[in-house]
N, C-alpha and C positions, 0 to 999 in steps of 0.2 A: 645336383642329381644324387650325390652320395648319401644325402640324408634319407633317401627312400630305399637304400640298399638292404637294410634289415628285413624289409617286407618281402624281398625276393626269396630269402631263405625260409620264410614262413609260408610260402605259397602252398606247398604240398600238405603241410599241417592243416591249414584251414580248409583246403579243398576236400580232404578225406576225413575230416573230423567234424568240427562244429558247423561247417557250411555244406556238408555233403548232401543235405536235403532240407526240407522245410522244417522250421523250428518245431519241436514237440510242444504240446500244451504245457504252459508254465515256463517255457524256456525264454528268458528275457535277455539273453546275451546279445551283444552287437558283434556281427562278424566283419572281419576285415580281410580283403582279398586283393592280392597283387597279381594281375594277369601278366603272363609273359608276353611282352611285345618287343618290337625292335627298339623302342625307346622306353626308358623308365618313366612311369607316370605316377602321379599321386595315388595312394591306395584308395580303394572304394570302401565306404562305410555302409554296411547293410543295417538299416534300422528295423527293429522288430518291436512288437507290442511290449510296452513297459519302458521304452526309451523316452527320454525327454527330447522331443523333436526340435531341430534347429529352425530358426526363421531365416529364409534366404531372401536377399534383396537384389533386385535387378533393375537396370535402367529402363528396360521395356518389358512388359508382360502382354503378350498377344493371346487372344482367345477367339476361336472360331464360333460363330453363331449361325446355325442353319436356318434358312428361310422356312417359316412354319413352326419353328421352335423358339421363337423370340422370348417366350415367357420365362425361359431359364436365365436370361440376362437380368441381373438385379443391380441397382445403383451402387451397392456396397462392394462389388467385386473389384479387387485391385488390378485393374486393367488399364494399360496405356493405349492399347490398340485393339479394335474389334475387326475381325475379318468376316465379312458378311457373305455367307455361302448360299447360293451361288447363281450367277448368270451362266447360261449354257450355250454352247455353239450347236446349232441344230444341223440337220442333214444337208441344208443348203448353204451352210457356212455363215449364217446370220446369228447374231447374239439375241437370245430370247430369255424370258423368265428373269428379267432384271429386278432384283428386290427393291422395294421402296424403303429408303432410309428412314422415313418417318414412321415406319412400322416398329422400329426398334424402341424399347423403353429408353427413357432419358438416361444418358451416361456421359461423363465428361471425356471418354476416350475418343481418339480419332477412329473414323470408320472407313474401312477399305472394302471396295467391291472386289469379290473373288470371281474370276471367270474360269470356267472349266470346259474341257473338250475331251469327250470320251471316245475311244476307239482309235486304233492305229491308222485305219484307212481314212477316217475323217480328218485326223490330225495331219496326215500327209497331204490330203486334198486342200485344206484351207491354208496351208503354209507355202504352197507353190508360188514362187515369185511370178509376177506378171499376170496372175489370174485375177479376174474381177472379184471373185469370192474373197480373196485375201484382202484386197483393197477395201471391200465393203465391211469386212470384219474389223479391220483396223479403225475405220470410221466409226463403227458401232461402239467399239471399246472406248475410244477417245470421248465420244459423246456421252456414253453412260457414266464415265468416270467423273464428269463435271459435277455430279451431285454428291461426290464422296471426297474424302481427304486423300485417298490413295487407290491404286489399282493393283491387284495381285493376279498374276497368270499362274494357273494350276493345270497345265496340260500334262497328264501323267502317262500318256501312251504315245509319245512321239517316237517313231522308229529311228534307229541310229542312221539309217539312210537319209533321213530328212534333217539331220542335225544342222547343216549349214543354212537351210531354209528357216529353221527355228531360231538360230542365232540372228539372222538378218531380220526376222520378224520382231524379235525383242528390241533390236537396235532401232528399227523404224518406229516402233511404238514409243520408245523413250524420246526420240526426236520430235514426235508429234504431240506428246502429252505436255501440258503446261508444266513449267519448271517447278511450281509449288506442289504438284501432284506427286506423292510418294509412289514410286514404282517398285514393286516387289515381285518375286517369283518363288514358288514352292517347288522344291526339287527332291528327288529320291535320295535316300541316304547312301553314302559311299564311305568306304574305309581306305580307298586308294584310287588313284586316277586310272580310268579304264580307257582302252583304245577306242576311238571313234564313238565316244559317248555323247549322246544328244543332251545330256545333263551335265556336261563338263563345267565344273564350278569356275575354273580359271577363265574360260572363254566367256561365260555369261556375266561374270562380275562387273566388267566395265559398263554394262548397259543398265544396271539396276541399283536401287538404293539399299535394298536388303535382299538376302537370300534366306528363306526359311527352309531348313533341312528337315525333312520329314523322317525323323529318327524313330520310326516304328515300322511294323510289318517285317521284323526280323523273321518271325514265324507267321504264316498266313493260313488261310482256310485250306489250302491244298498241301501244306507242308506237314511234317511231323509236329506233334504238340510241343509247345515251348512258349516262352514269354513273347508277347508282342514286341517288346524291346527289353533285352537284358541289360544290366548295368555294364558288364564288361564290353559287350558289343557297342553300346551307346557311347562308352568312353572312347573307343576307337574311332567311331564316327565323329565325335566332337573333336578329337585330337587332329584328325585329318582336315576337318572343316575349318578349325581355327587356323591351321597352317596355310590354307589356301585362301579362305575368305577373310579371315581376321575378325577380331571381336567387335569392331565398329559396325560391320554390316551383316554379321551372322546372327540368325535367330534359330536356336535349337528347338525343334518341335518335339513335343512330348505327348504320349497317348494317355488319355483318361480311360479308354475302353479296354476290355478284355476280350478273350476269344475262347471258344470251347471246341473240342474235337471229339469225335466218336471213333471207337476202334473198329466199327463195322458199318458199312453203308449198304443197306439192303434195297435202296431205290435204284432200279435198273430195268432195262428191257431184257426179256427172256425168250429164248427159243423153246419149242415144246419139250425137248429133252431136258432142259433146265427146269421146267415146271415139274416134270415127272420126278426128277431128282429131289426137289423140295418136298413133293408129296410123300415120297418114300422116306426121306431123312427126318421129316417132321411128323411122320405118322399121321398124315391128314386123313380123316375119316369122313368129314362132312364137307361136301362140295355143293355150293348153292348155284343157282342159275338166275341171273337178273336179265330179263328180256332175252332169254335164250343164251346168254353168255356166262360160262362157268367162272366161278371165283371162290376163294376161300381166304381165311385169315389164320395167322399163327403168331405166337409170341416168341421173341428172342431176347436174350440179355445183351445189353449194350453198355459198354464202359465209356463214360464221359470224362474227359480231362479238360479242366478250365484254368486258364491263367488270367489274372486281372491285377489292377493296381489299387492300392489303398493309400491312406495318408502317409504310412511308414515308407512304402516303396517310393512314392512320389517325392517325399522329403529327401530320400537317399539320392534320387536323380538330381534334384535341385542343388543339394550340397556338393555333389560331385562336379556338376557343371560350374558352379560358382568357384570351386577350388581350382578349376582349370582355366579360369579367366573368361568364361562366358558371361556376357552382360545382358543378353536378351533371350527370353524363352517364349514359346508359344504352345498352346494346348489345343488338341483336337479331342473333343469339342465341348463347349459349355453345355451342361445338362447331363453329361455322362459321368461326372466326377462324384467322388465322395465330398460333400460340401465342407467338411472340416479341413480339407487341404488348403483352403484359402486362409486359414489361421496362420499358416507358415510361409506366406508369400508377402513381400513388401515391395513397394516401388521406391527407388532411390530418390532422394530429394534433389 
C-alpha cells in the first residue's frame, strides 16, 4: 500500500491544475489522479489524444447485441460472450420477443439470452411465490434458454420490498436450468452494501455463475450533467465489487454510449396565466389560429452539455480495471462504440 502514498500528496495538485477541466487543444499530457477513499487504491491514468494507448487483455469480453441491430456484430470483434438483448416479460408474466439465435452473424463467442422485465409493479407481480405467473415465467425462461449457451436475468426495477422473492426466483431458476447453461445476472452498480437491497451482491452470488455490474448511469437523464461513468466513481464500484464478488465471477460493465443535457426544458403544460406571461416576455405579436385554436412560435437559446466515451477514455477504464485485478469486462452495447476501441482489447490465451 505504501507504494501509492506519493499520489495522495499529489491529489490537490492534479485536481486543481492539469485535471481541472477538459484538456485544451494541443494539450497531450496524461493526468494522474488519486481519489481520497477509505483505502488506498492504484492511481488512475487519464489518457488524452497523443498518448500511446495500452492494449488490455481480459479472460472474458462480453458485448451486448440488441435484437434488430445484429449488423453491428462482426466476426473480427474480440468477444468471448455475446449477450443477446432481449426477451421481455409481458403484462401477463409471460416471456415474449425471444430473439432467434440464428439471426446473429457467425461468431465464435458463446451466446446468452438476456431476459428483461420493466416496471416495479410488473416485477413485483411476476416474482410472487406460489403464483401461476411466476411458475409459467420460470418454465418459459428454462425453455427459451435451451437454444443458448447461457441465460442472463436483467430485471432493473425490482422493489426492495420484493427482494426475498427475487432471491428465491434466482435460486429456483438456477436449480431448474441445466448444469451446462451459464446463469448470469446484470445488477445495478454499488459502492457499498445497502440495507434491504434487492440487488445485494453477496446474497445473489451463490445462485449465479457471473454477476455483470452495470457500472454506468452515474449521471442519468434526470440528473445534473456529468459522465455516464466517471473513472473515480467506477473505480469505487470495481473495488467494492471485487471485494464481494471476486474476480472469478465479476464482469465489470462499461458504457459505449454518451448522454446530453439541456439547461432548459420548455416542453410543459401551461395554464392561461403562464401563456400570457410568455406572450409578454417573448414579445409575441403574431398569434395564429388552427381550426379555431390559438398558437404561436418563438425561439430560445438552449445550452447542451454532452459527455461521451472515445478510445482514450475507454482505454483508461480498461487499464484501471486491469490494474485492479478485474479479469472480465462487458460493453453496453455493440454498435454504439468508436470502432477503434477494439484495437486495444485482447482476449487472454
